[in-house]
Each structure stands twice: as C-alpha cells, then as structure tokens.
C-alpha positions as CSV (number, residue, x, y, z in Angstrom):
1,M,-83.3,-66.3,30.3
2,S,-80.2,-68.5,31.0
3,E,-76.7,-67.2,30.5
4,L,-76.2,-69.7,27.7
5,A,-79.5,-68.6,26.0
6,K,-78.3,-65.0,26.2
7,L,-75.0,-66.0,24.7
8,V,-76.8,-67.7,21.8
9,D,-79.0,-64.7,21.2
10,R,-76.0,-62.3,21.2
11,Q,-73.9,-64.5,18.8
12,K,-76.5,-65.3,16.1
13,S,-74.9,-62.7,13.8
14,R,-71.8,-61.7,15.7
15,R,-68.6,-63.0,14.1
16,H,-65.2,-63.4,15.7
17,S,-61.9,-63.4,13.8
18,T,-59.8,-66.5,14.3
19,L,-56.8,-68.3,12.8
20,C,-57.6,-71.9,13.8
21,P,-56.4,-74.8,11.7
22,G,-58.8,-77.6,10.9
23,K,-60.1,-80.1,8.4
24,L,-63.0,-79.9,6.0
25,V,-64.7,-83.3,5.3
26,S,-66.8,-83.7,2.2
27,G,-67.9,-87.3,1.4
28,D,-64.7,-89.4,1.4
29,E,-62.5,-86.4,0.8
30,E,-60.7,-84.6,3.7
31,V,-58.8,-81.3,3.1
32,D,-56.9,-78.9,5.3
33,C,-58.6,-75.7,6.1
34,E,-58.1,-72.6,8.3
35,V,-61.0,-71.0,10.2
36,L,-60.9,-67.3,9.5
37,N,-63.9,-66.3,11.5
38,V,-66.7,-68.0,13.5
39,S,-70.2,-67.4,14.8
40,V,-73.0,-69.7,15.9
41,G,-74.4,-69.3,12.4
42,G,-71.3,-70.6,10.6
43,V,-67.6,-70.2,9.7
44,K,-65.6,-68.5,7.1
45,I,-62.7,-70.8,6.1
46,R,-59.9,-71.1,3.6
47,T,-59.1,-74.5,2.2
48,S,-56.2,-76.1,0.4
49,Q,-58.6,-76.9,-2.5
50,P,-62.1,-75.7,-3.5
51,I,-65.3,-77.5,-2.5
52,E,-68.6,-77.0,-4.5
53,T,-71.3,-74.6,-3.2
54,N,-74.2,-76.3,-1.4
55,A,-72.0,-79.3,-0.6
56,H,-72.8,-80.9,2.7
57,V,-69.6,-81.0,4.8
58,R,-68.2,-81.5,8.2
59,V,-65.8,-79.0,9.7
60,R,-63.3,-80.4,12.2
61,I,-61.5,-77.8,14.4
62,L,-58.5,-79.0,16.4
63,R,-59.2,-79.3,20.2
64,V,-62.8,-78.3,19.6
65,G,-64.7,-80.9,17.7
66,E,-66.5,-81.7,14.5
67,F,-69.8,-80.3,13.3
68,A,-72.1,-80.4,10.2
69,G,-72.6,-77.6,7.7
70,R,-73.4,-76.6,4.2
71,V,-71.1,-74.6,1.8
72,A,-73.3,-71.4,1.5
73,W,-70.9,-69.5,-0.7
74,R,-67.4,-69.8,-2.3
75,N,-64.8,-67.5,-3.7
76,G,-61.9,-69.6,-4.9
77,T,-60.6,-71.5,-1.9
78,T,-62.3,-69.2,0.6
79,M,-65.8,-70.2,1.6
80,G,-68.6,-69.7,4.1
81,V,-70.0,-72.8,5.8
82,E,-73.5,-72.5,7.3
83,F,-73.8,-74.6,10.5
84,Q,-76.6,-77.2,10.8
85,D,-76.1,-78.3,14.4
86,E,-78.1,-77.2,17.5
87,L,-77.6,-73.6,18.5
88,T,-76.6,-74.1,22.2
89,E,-74.0,-76.7,21.2
90,L,-72.6,-74.2,18.6
91,A,-72.4,-71.5,21.2
92,R,-70.2,-73.8,23.2
93,I,-68.1,-74.4,20.1
94,V,-67.7,-70.7,19.5
95,E,-66.5,-70.2,23.1
96,D,-64.0,-73.0,22.8
97,V,-62.6,-71.6,19.6
98,L,-62.3,-68.1,21.1
99,S,-60.6,-69.6,24.2
100,I,-58.0,-71.3,22.0
101,E,-57.4,-68.2,20.0
102,T,-56.9,-66.1,23.1
103,E,-54.3,-68.6,24.3
104,R,-52.4,-68.4,21.0
105,N,-52.6,-64.6,20.8
106,E,-51.0,-64.4,24.2
107,R,-48.0,-66.4,22.9
108,R,-47.6,-64.0,19.9
109,E,-45.4,-61.0,20.3
110,D,-44.7,-60.5,16.6
111,A,-46.8,-59.7,13.5
112,R,-48.3,-62.8,11.9
113,A,-49.7,-63.8,8.5
114,S,-52.2,-66.6,7.7
115,V,-50.8,-69.0,5.2
116,L,-51.4,-72.6,3.8
117,W,-47.9,-73.9,2.9
118,S,-46.9,-77.5,2.5
119,G,-43.8,-78.7,4.2
120,K,-42.0,-81.5,6.1
121,L,-41.0,-81.7,9.7
122,R,-38.0,-83.6,11.1
123,S,-37.3,-83.8,14.8
124,A,-36.1,-86.4,17.3
125,G,-35.5,-88.9,14.5
126,Q,-39.1,-88.6,13.2
127,L,-40.2,-87.2,9.8
128,T,-43.7,-86.2,8.9
129,N,-45.5,-84.0,6.4
130,C,-47.0,-80.8,7.7
131,R,-49.0,-77.7,6.8
132,I,-47.7,-74.2,7.8
133,V,-50.8,-72.2,8.8
134,N,-49.3,-69.1,10.4
135,F,-46.1,-67.2,9.6
136,S,-43.9,-64.5,11.1
137,L,-40.3,-63.5,10.6
138,K,-39.6,-65.1,14.0
139,G,-41.4,-68.4,13.6
140,V,-44.3,-70.4,12.4
141,Q,-47.3,-72.4,13.6
142,L,-47.8,-75.7,11.8
143,L,-50.1,-78.6,11.8
144,A,-48.4,-82.0,11.5
145,E,-49.9,-84.8,9.5
146,K,-49.6,-87.1,12.5
147,E,-48.8,-86.5,16.1
148,I,-45.0,-86.8,16.9
149,D,-42.9,-86.0,19.9
150,C,-40.8,-83.1,19.0
151,G,-37.3,-82.6,20.4
152,L,-35.9,-79.1,21.1
153,E,-34.4,-78.8,17.6
154,V,-36.8,-79.0,14.7
155,I,-35.8,-79.1,11.0
156,L,-38.5,-77.5,8.9
157,W,-38.6,-77.8,5.1
158,I,-41.1,-75.4,3.4
159,E,-42.0,-76.0,-0.2
160,R,-40.5,-73.3,-2.5
161,F,-38.4,-71.9,0.4
162,G,-36.2,-74.7,1.5
163,E,-34.9,-75.9,4.9
164,F,-34.9,-74.0,8.1
165,T,-33.4,-74.9,11.5
166,T,-35.8,-74.0,14.3
167,K,-36.5,-74.7,18.0
168,L,-39.7,-75.9,19.5
169,I,-41.6,-73.2,21.4
170,W,-44.8,-75.1,22.1
171,Q,-46.7,-78.3,21.1
172,D,-50.3,-79.2,21.5
173,G,-50.8,-82.6,19.8
174,E,-50.4,-82.1,16.1
175,S,-50.3,-78.3,16.4
176,I,-46.8,-77.0,16.8
177,G,-45.1,-73.6,17.2
178,V,-41.4,-73.2,16.3
179,Q,-39.0,-70.3,16.2
180,F,-36.4,-69.7,13.5
181,N,-32.8,-69.9,14.6
182,D,-31.8,-67.3,12.0
183,P,-32.5,-63.7,12.7
184,P,-35.6,-62.0,11.2
185,K,-33.6,-60.1,8.6
186,T,-32.1,-63.4,7.3
187,I,-35.6,-64.9,7.1
188,E,-37.0,-61.9,5.3
189,H,-34.2,-62.1,2.7
190,R,-34.8,-65.8,2.1
191,F,-38.5,-65.3,1.4
192,G,-37.9,-62.2,-0.7
193,D,-40.9,-61.1,-2.8
194,S,-42.9,-64.1,-1.7
195,L,-43.0,-62.8,1.9
196,P,-46.7,-62.7,2.9
197,P,-48.2,-59.5,4.3
198,V,-48.1,-59.6,8.1
199,R,-50.4,-57.9,10.6
C-alpha cells in the first residue's frame, strides 16, 4: 500500500482542529467561514450566516483550494460539510491545511479566540473591509476583502469596539496578522464584558 493510500485510510474518520479562514459558496452566494476542523470526510465550519441543510456547496480555503461538498448538518451558523471529491485529493487538502495551521501556531505565543467580527483596515493610504477571524489581547488575525500592501502601521476599526492602532506582524495575501500598540490590559478594558473566551 502506498504512503498516500495509508494516509487516506488513517484519516477517513480522524479529525484535526484548525482555525483557517475561508469562503463558503452556495449558488451565487458567497459568505465568509472559518474551518474549525477537517478530515478527508469533511469539515466543520462556522459561517457569517446560515446555509440550509443538504445544500450543495463549495468550500474555499485560503492557500489550499476549493472543493465540493454537501451541508450534512447545521446548528445555527455552525455546520458540517461532507466532502464529495476524490479521497486522495482530499488527503492532500488535509495535509495542506495542517501545514498552514502549524505555521500559524508557531507564530502564536499568546492565548487565542476564534471570532467572526466585521471591520475596516487602513494602511499605506489604502482602505478595505475585513473580517477578524482570530483574537488575542496582543493582536488579531484578519482576512481582508481584497489584497492590499500593508505598511508597518495598520489602523484597524472593529465593529462595536472602535479603532485600534496596530503594527503589521505578517501578511500572506489577504490574510494578515497585526499586533495592538496598546498593552494587553488596555485592550482587555476596551473589550470589557464582550471579551471572547481565549484558549
């Protein structure tokens, strides 16, 4: 049995936790989503708005690709999408997702929370809408609506919480990591009771 075949066999039911941003495409509609876990059988995702059970969709994961699936179950905006693509290709997708997640985890030295907040990003004279997908008291990971070239200073406006001055830590296309200029205690005070639980 080839190594890839062994990998497919091992991963048929094995799920891996992730925090990858992506898009869920259903018909002509495209919504933001976050991949919470992945296996060769499917993904568990959280979306910015619900999609009907049994809907045929496509899931697009940043830096990995797009694949077909069916919404197998739904609980509010959290849902399970069953893959309908060929298993060996899905095994490669899983490995790519895990590789990206490992890279991101190596950059994280602080506790993080998965979120889906709307915002705006201003840097180097450019302004775009964005979606904050990952939060800590030190900084956030966000997904810009369009690819922009960030300067070192990034002004981030988060709906409900206002404007924050941040600095660019890393950028990979539309996926961007920034660090708050204010200390963690100040950030904690600004978010107050709305502070998400971090892990």
